[in-house]
KELUMSE-964165 format. One record per residue (C-alpha): chain; x, y, z; residue number from 1; residue in three letters. Coordinates in pm, whole numbers. Layout:
<pts>
> A, X, Y, Z, NUM, ala
...
</pts>
This chain:
<pts>
> A, 552, 1082, -96, 1, met
> A, 862, 982, 95, 2, arg
> A, 954, 1172, 411, 3, gln
> A, 1171, 1475, 346, 4, arg
> A, 1502, 1515, 517, 5, arg
> A, 1562, 1818, 737, 6, pro
> A, 1828, 2072, 658, 7, gly
> A, 1778, 2110, 282, 8, ser
> A, 1881, 2440, 132, 9, arg
> A, 1875, 2640, -189, 10, his
> A, 2156, 2877, -276, 11, thr
> A, 2029, 3068, -577, 12, gly
> A, 2283, 3110, -855, 13, gly
> A, 2588, 2977, -668, 14, val
> A, 2690, 2615, -707, 15, leu
> A, 2757, 2446, -373, 16, thr
> A, 3009, 2166, -325, 17, asp
> A, 2861, 1824, -261, 18, arg
> A, 2987, 1673, 66, 19, pro
> A, 3202, 1359, 42, 20, pro
> A, 3057, 1011, 80, 21, ile
> A, 3190, 710, 268, 22, asp
> A, 3267, 507, -43, 23, tyr
> A, 3332, 189, 154, 24, ala
> A, 2969, 205, 265, 25, val
> A, 2850, 298, -83, 26, lys
> A, 3029, 7, -248, 27, glu
> A, 2869, -238, -3, 28, ser
> A, 2526, -91, -77, 29, gln
> A, 2583, -107, -453, 30, ala
> A, 2535, -484, -466, 31, lys
> A, 2171, -423, -375, 32, asn
> A, 2155, -73, -516, 33, gly
> A, 1904, 91, -745, 34, val
> A, 2056, 33, -1091, 35, leu
> A, 2305, -218, -1228, 36, gln
> A, 2411, -209, -1595, 37, val
> A, 2621, -499, -1724, 38, asp
> A, 2798, -494, -2062, 39, asp
> A, 2528, -280, -2225, 40, leu
> A, 2546, -255, -2605, 41, lys
> A, 2333, -49, -2841, 42, val
> A, 2412, -96, -3210, 43, his
> A, 2206, 76, -3479, 44, phe
> A, 2197, -99, -3818, 45, pro
> A, 2304, 91, -4131, 46, ile
> A, 2071, 14, -4421, 47, lys
> A, 2118, 94, -4787, 48, glu
> A, 1930, 45, -5111, 49, gly
> A, 1566, -17, -5192, 50, leu
> A, 1571, -345, -5003, 51, arg
> A, 1717, -170, -4697, 52, arg
> A, 1995, -424, -4671, 53, lys
> A, 2201, -403, -4352, 54, val
> A, 2558, -312, -4449, 55, val
> A, 2700, -228, -4107, 56, gly
> A, 2631, -94, -3761, 57, asn
> A, 2675, 225, -3562, 58, val
> A, 2832, 117, -3231, 59, tyr
> A, 2669, 387, -3018, 60, ala
> A, 2720, 200, -2687, 61, val
> A, 2959, -92, -2688, 62, asp
> A, 2997, -272, -2357, 63, gly
> A, 2917, -25, -2079, 64, val
> A, 2893, -141, -1716, 65, ser
> A, 2822, 58, -1400, 66, phe
> A, 2600, 74, -1092, 67, his
> A, 2414, 348, -907, 68, val
> A, 2356, 308, -534, 69, gly
> A, 2079, 437, -310, 70, his
> A, 2061, 821, -292, 71, ser
> A, 2372, 840, -510, 72, glu
> A, 2452, 1045, -820, 73, thr
> A, 2667, 893, -1092, 74, leu
> A, 2790, 1153, -1339, 75, gly
> A, 2847, 1039, -1697, 76, leu
> A, 3062, 1274, -1905, 77, val
> A, 3226, 1286, -2245, 78, gly
> A, 3221, 1464, -2577, 79, glu
> A, 2906, 1486, -2788, 80, ser
> A, 2839, 1160, -2970, 81, gly
> A, 3015, 935, -2719, 82, cys
> A, 2695, 744, -2629, 83, gly
> A, 2586, 905, -2302, 84, lys
> A, 2229, 989, -2402, 85, ser
> A, 2186, 658, -2584, 86, thr
> A, 2288, 481, -2263, 87, thr
> A, 2014, 662, -2069, 88, ala
> A, 1754, 593, -2336, 89, arg
> A, 1846, 225, -2338, 90, ala
> A, 1814, 205, -1959, 91, ile
> A, 1460, 343, -1967, 92, ile
> A, 1396, 137, -2282, 93, arg
> A, 1321, 424, -2520, 94, leu
> A, 1566, 235, -2744, 95, val
> A, 1615, -139, -2723, 96, asn
> A, 1953, -273, -2610, 97, pro
> A, 2138, -495, -2854, 98, thr
> A, 2303, -692, -2575, 99, asp
> A, 2380, -675, -2205, 100, gly
> A, 2168, -662, -1894, 101, arg
> A, 1986, -386, -1703, 102, ile
> A, 1882, -452, -1343, 103, leu
> A, 1658, -195, -1176, 104, phe
> A, 1562, -253, -812, 105, leu
> A, 1685, -612, -852, 106, asp
> A, 1453, -672, -1150, 107, gln
> A, 1589, -756, -1495, 108, asp
> A, 1418, -505, -1725, 109, ile
> A, 1635, -569, -2032, 110, thr
> A, 1371, -748, -2239, 111, glu
> A, 1043, -643, -2077, 112, leu
> A, 761, -563, -2319, 113, asp
> A, 574, -233, -2317, 114, arg
> A, 302, -351, -2079, 115, lys
> A, 552, -495, -1830, 116, ser
> A, 756, -174, -1838, 117, leu
> A, 468, 46, -1723, 118, arg
> A, 503, -28, -1347, 119, pro
> A, 883, 0, -1379, 120, val
> A, 855, 351, -1519, 121, arg
> A, 671, 465, -1207, 122, lys
> A, 1005, 427, -1028, 123, asp
> A, 1237, 522, -1317, 124, leu
> A, 1186, 857, -1490, 125, gln
> A, 1385, 1074, -1730, 126, ile
> A, 1437, 1451, -1765, 127, val
> A, 1529, 1550, -2119, 128, phe
> A, 1788, 1797, -2238, 129, gln
> A, 1573, 2051, -2423, 130, asp
> A, 1309, 2217, -2202, 131, pro
> A, 1155, 2378, -2510, 132, tyr
> A, 1096, 2056, -2707, 133, ala
> A, 1007, 1822, -2418, 134, ser
> A, 687, 2002, -2313, 135, leu
> A, 366, 1990, -2517, 136, asn
> A, 291, 2354, -2615, 137, pro
> A, -84, 2281, -2636, 138, arg
> A, -111, 2167, -2274, 139, met
> A, -115, 2382, -1964, 140, thr
> A, 150, 2328, -1697, 141, val
> A, -110, 2164, -1474, 142, arg
> A, -201, 1919, -1752, 143, glu
> A, 165, 1843, -1824, 144, ile
> A, 249, 1762, -1462, 145, val
> A, -75, 1569, -1413, 146, ala
> A, -33, 1356, -1727, 147, glu
> A, 172, 1075, -1563, 148, pro
> A, -82, 1053, -1281, 149, leu
> A, -366, 1017, -1531, 150, lys
> A, -181, 757, -1739, 151, ile
> A, -130, 541, -1430, 152, his
> A, -483, 597, -1296, 153, gly
> A, -372, 796, -991, 154, leu
> A, -515, 1139, -1063, 155, tyr
> A, -865, 1090, -923, 156, asp
> A, -723, 1028, -575, 157, asn
> A, -587, 1373, -482, 158, gly
> A, -423, 1446, -817, 159, gly
> A, -493, 1819, -811, 160, ser
> A, -328, 1858, -469, 161, asp
> A, -35, 1647, -588, 162, arg
> A, 23, 1877, -887, 163, val
> A, 24, 2183, -661, 164, ala
> A, 269, 2010, -427, 165, glu
> A, 502, 1924, -715, 166, leu
> A, 505, 2280, -846, 167, leu
> A, 595, 2408, -500, 168, arg
> A, 868, 2143, -477, 169, leu
> A, 1039, 2281, -788, 170, val
> A, 989, 2636, -656, 171, gln
> A, 708, 2740, -888, 172, leu
> A, 372, 2876, -774, 173, ser
> A, 69, 2648, -809, 174, pro
> A, -99, 2949, -971, 175, glu
> A, 133, 2894, -1269, 176, his
> A, -53, 2575, -1348, 177, gly
> A, -300, 2752, -1578, 178, asn
> A, -24, 2891, -1802, 179, arg
> A, 127, 2737, -2115, 180, phe
> A, 498, 2647, -2160, 181, pro
> A, 572, 2942, -2393, 182, his
> A, 498, 3179, -2104, 183, glu
> A, 799, 3052, -1906, 184, phe
> A, 1175, 3095, -1932, 185, ser
> A, 1406, 2804, -2012, 186, gly
> A, 1494, 2747, -1647, 187, gly
> A, 1129, 2748, -1545, 188, gln
> A, 1042, 2503, -1823, 189, arg
> A, 1307, 2266, -1701, 190, gln
> A, 1161, 2289, -1350, 191, arg
> A, 827, 2189, -1501, 192, ile
> A, 999, 1891, -1664, 193, gly
> A, 1145, 1792, -1327, 194, val
> A, 803, 1824, -1162, 195, ala
> A, 654, 1597, -1427, 196, arg
> A, 929, 1339, -1372, 197, ala
> A, 861, 1344, -996, 198, leu
> A, 484, 1305, -1030, 199, ala
> A, 485, 928, -969, 200, leu
> A, 730, 950, -676, 201, asn
> A, 1012, 763, -855, 202, pro
> A, 1319, 606, -698, 203, arg
> A, 1559, 725, -971, 204, met
> A, 1589, 1003, -1230, 205, leu
> A, 1788, 985, -1552, 206, leu
> A, 1899, 1345, -1612, 207, leu
> A, 2003, 1379, -1976, 208, asp
> A, 2205, 1704, -1989, 209, glu
> A, 1925, 1888, -1804, 210, pro
> A, 2106, 2224, -1786, 211, val
> A, 2307, 2237, -2110, 212, ser
> A, 2046, 2459, -2282, 213, ala
> A, 2034, 2710, -1994, 214, leu
> A, 2233, 3021, -1905, 215, asp
> A, 2514, 2970, -1654, 216, val
> A, 2340, 3143, -1363, 217, ser
> A, 2020, 2948, -1430, 218, ile
> A, 2222, 2627, -1452, 219, gln
> A, 2341, 2681, -1095, 220, ala
> A, 1986, 2732, -970, 221, gln
> A, 1858, 2415, -1136, 222, val
> A, 2157, 2209, -1017, 223, ile
> A, 2113, 2325, -658, 224, asn
> A, 1742, 2251, -682, 225, leu
> A, 1815, 1896, -804, 226, leu
> A, 2056, 1842, -515, 227, met
> A, 1798, 1970, -267, 228, glu
> A, 1527, 1745, -410, 229, ile
> A, 1761, 1446, -397, 230, gln
> A, 1829, 1500, -29, 231, glu
> A, 1461, 1551, 52, 232, glu
> A, 1330, 1252, -142, 233, leu
> A, 1637, 1024, -121, 234, glu
> A, 1654, 980, -498, 235, leu
> A, 1926, 825, -711, 236, ser
> A, 2048, 1013, -1020, 237, tyr
> A, 2226, 925, -1341, 238, leu
> A, 2345, 1271, -1442, 239, phe
> A, 2464, 1307, -1801, 240, ile
> A, 2661, 1613, -1908, 241, ala
> A, 2961, 1736, -2101, 242, his
> A, 3033, 2025, -1861, 243, asp
> A, 3277, 1891, -1604, 244, leu
> A, 3232, 2191, -1374, 245, ser
> A, 2864, 2109, -1336, 246, val
> A, 2925, 1737, -1292, 247, val
> A, 3178, 1798, -1015, 248, arg
> A, 2919, 1973, -798, 249, his
> A, 2634, 1727, -827, 250, ile
> A, 2805, 1386, -861, 251, ser
> A, 2930, 1141, -601, 252, his
> A, 3102, 921, -859, 253, arg
> A, 3209, 989, -1215, 254, leu
> A, 3226, 782, -1533, 255, gly
> A, 3407, 910, -1844, 256, val
> A, 3278, 785, -2181, 257, met
> A, 3452, 784, -2516, 258, tyr
> A, 3308, 635, -2837, 259, leu
> A, 3063, 406, -2659, 260, gly
> A, 3304, 287, -2387, 261, his
> A, 3367, 390, -2027, 262, ile
> A, 3739, 464, -2005, 263, val
> A, 3764, 579, -1643, 264, glu
> A, 3538, 560, -1339, 265, met
> A, 3570, 632, -970, 266, gly
> A, 3494, 867, -683, 267, ala
> A, 3444, 1222, -804, 268, arg
> A, 3733, 1380, -617, 269, asp
> A, 3965, 1095, -710, 270, glu
> A, 3895, 1142, -1081, 271, ile
> A, 3933, 1520, -1069, 272, phe
> A, 4247, 1520, -858, 273, glu
> A, 4420, 1213, -999, 274, asn
> A, 4302, 1137, -1357, 275, pro
> A, 4505, 857, -1513, 276, thr
> A, 4344, 801, -1854, 277, his
> A, 4478, 1032, -2128, 278, pro
> A, 4127, 1123, -2242, 279, tyr
> A, 4017, 1224, -1891, 280, thr
> A, 4336, 1427, -1852, 281, gln
> A, 4261, 1610, -2178, 282, ala
> A, 3901, 1685, -2073, 283, leu
> A, 4005, 1817, -1732, 284, leu
> A, 4278, 2035, -1883, 285, ser
> A, 4005, 2228, -2067, 286, ala
> A, 3803, 2311, -1753, 287, val
> A, 3830, 2686, -1680, 288, pro
> A, 4038, 2778, -1375, 289, val
> A, 3937, 3103, -1199, 290, pro
> A, 4272, 3170, -1028, 291, glu
> A, 4541, 3326, -1255, 292, pro
> A, 4814, 3123, -1083, 293, arg
> A, 4625, 2801, -1153, 294, gly
> A, 4600, 2891, -1521, 295, arg
> A, 4973, 2954, -1544, 296, arg
> A, 5067, 2629, -1373, 297, asp
> A, 4842, 2402, -1575, 298, arg
> A, 4933, 2257, -1912, 299, gln
> A, 4656, 2252, -2173, 300, arg
> A, 4623, 1920, -2357, 301, ile
> A, 4499, 1964, -2713, 302, val
> A, 4393, 1636, -2871, 303, leu
> A, 4486, 1587, -3235, 304, gln
> A, 4238, 1466, -3495, 305, gly
> A, 3866, 1408, -3475, 306, asp
> A, 3650, 1159, -3288, 307, val
> A, 3639, 843, -3504, 308, pro
> A, 3323, 737, -3682, 309, asn
> A, 3123, 510, -3446, 310, pro
> A, 3027, 305, -3752, 311, ala
> A, 3396, 225, -3803, 312, asp
> A, 3568, 246, -3463, 313, pro
> A, 3943, 182, -3429, 314, pro
> A, 4060, -166, -3341, 315, ser
> A, 4193, -226, -2992, 316, gly
> A, 4170, 87, -2779, 317, cys
> A, 3911, 324, -2924, 318, val
> A, 4110, 628, -2806, 319, phe
> A, 4442, 526, -2961, 320, arg
> A, 4404, 741, -3275, 321, thr
> A, 4419, 1057, -3062, 322, arg
> A, 4637, 936, -2776, 323, cys
> A, 4998, 1051, -2730, 324, trp
> A, 5080, 735, -2533, 325, lys
> A, 4958, 488, -2798, 326, ala
> A, 5186, 196, -2886, 327, gln
> A, 5152, -119, -3098, 328, asp
> A, 4959, -311, -2833, 329, ile
> A, 4687, -42, -2833, 330, cys
> A, 4589, -132, -3191, 331, ala
> A, 4562, -502, -3113, 332, val
> A, 4426, -542, -2761, 333, glu
> A, 4127, -361, -2607, 334, thr
> A, 4227, -252, -2255, 335, pro
> A, 3989, -382, -1986, 336, pro
> A, 3833, -150, -1730, 337, leu
> A, 4029, -257, -1422, 338, val
> A, 4140, -96, -1099, 339, glu
> A, 4458, 109, -1130, 340, gln
> A, 4579, 393, -907, 341, phe
> A, 4274, 361, -681, 342, gly
> A, 3992, 361, -938, 343, his
> A, 3883, 193, -1262, 344, leu
> A, 4074, 276, -1581, 345, val
> A, 4074, 123, -1930, 346, ala
> A, 4424, 202, -2056, 347, cys
> A, 4739, -3, -2116, 348, his
> A, 4955, 291, -2005, 349, phe
> A, 4744, 462, -1740, 350, ala
> A, 4943, 695, -1517, 351, ala
> A, 4904, 1023, -1330, 352, pro
> A, 4958, 1325, -1548, 353, leu
> A, 5312, 1454, -1580, 354, glu
> A, 5377, 1810, -1692, 355, ile
> A, 5626, 1701, -1955, 356, gly
> A, 5379, 1459, -2110, 357, ile
> A, 5106, 1720, -2107, 358, ala
> A, 5332, 1967, -2280, 359, ala
> A, 5430, 1720, -2551, 360, ser
> A, 5065, 1625, -2604, 361, ala
> A, 4971, 1982, -2679, 362, ser
> A, 5269, 2048, -2903, 363, ala
</pts>
C-alpha cells in the first residue's frame, strides 16, 4: 500500500471545496500521465430479422479524446444517454472500442485480450453506479472485498489483514465483514464497492456515477471520503456524473459530453465561471443557486426539443438541433474541439454567455 499523505480529513455531510491546482504543472505531467484516450469510438450494431443483418449503428461514443494526470480527477458530465458510462466501460474494456486508442500507464491497452488485461486491471478499477446491484447478495462483505485478492492469487499472503484495513479505510468496522449486503444502507454498500475496488492497490479508479443512487447527505459523505482516499493514496479518478454540483467539488478538470462527443473541456473553475458552449451554458443554468439574489440575477436556459437518437445523429454539429446559435455551417461542418477563450470548445460560435442571449434561448 502506498504511503498515506498527512492532513487528510473527513467532513461528514458537508461538501468541501477542492483546492485549485497549478494547471501549468498538470499539463506538463499529462504527457506522461496515467490515462490517455485518443479519438475513442464505440458503435453498437443494430441488427434486424432472422439473419440478424446489420442495418445501422448506435453511435454511443464518437471520437472522444482526453487525458487524466497523476493524482488528478477529471469530471465527465452530461445528460443521460450521452455516452459517459460507455466511455468508462470501454476504457476498462468491459465493452470493446470500435476505434481509437487507450493508453494506460504508457501501455496501449486498446486491443489486449482477456489474459493480457488481467495485470492491467490490478491498476485500473471501476466503481459502479448502483450499490444494490453491484454486490453479490450471497457473499459476505469480507468475501466481496477479498474476491479481487483471491482472483489475482494475493489473498494467502496477509489477505485477511488487508480486508480489515480496506474496511477501515472506507470508514466501516472490520466486524462488518461477516454481514451480507442487504444488512447495509445504500451509502454503506457503496463504501463496500469502493473497498473492493481498492483491494489491489490500483493507480486509477473509474467512478461511474457512484453517488447518483444515494440521498443528498449521504452523497456528501461518500464524495468527501473519495477525496480523502485520493489524497492518501495519490489516486487518479475519472468521475462520471450528471450532477454538476457534485462534480464541481471533486473534480480538477471538467469535460462536458453530448451525444457521444466532448463539447467543452478545461479547468473546473474556468468551465463553471466562463462556459462558452451553448450546451454547457444550459446545463449550468439549471444548477440550483442557494442565494435568492443569485436566483434573480441568473437567466434560466430551457433547451427546446429532445436529445437526438444516437442511431441517427444530426449532421455537422450534434447539438445544432437544440442550439439557439445554430446557422447553416453547423449542419455541414463538425466543429473541432479547439482552444477558445482559455479552454477547449467544440462550437463554431462559442462565446461567453450574454443575458440577452440566455433570455431569448429560454423564450
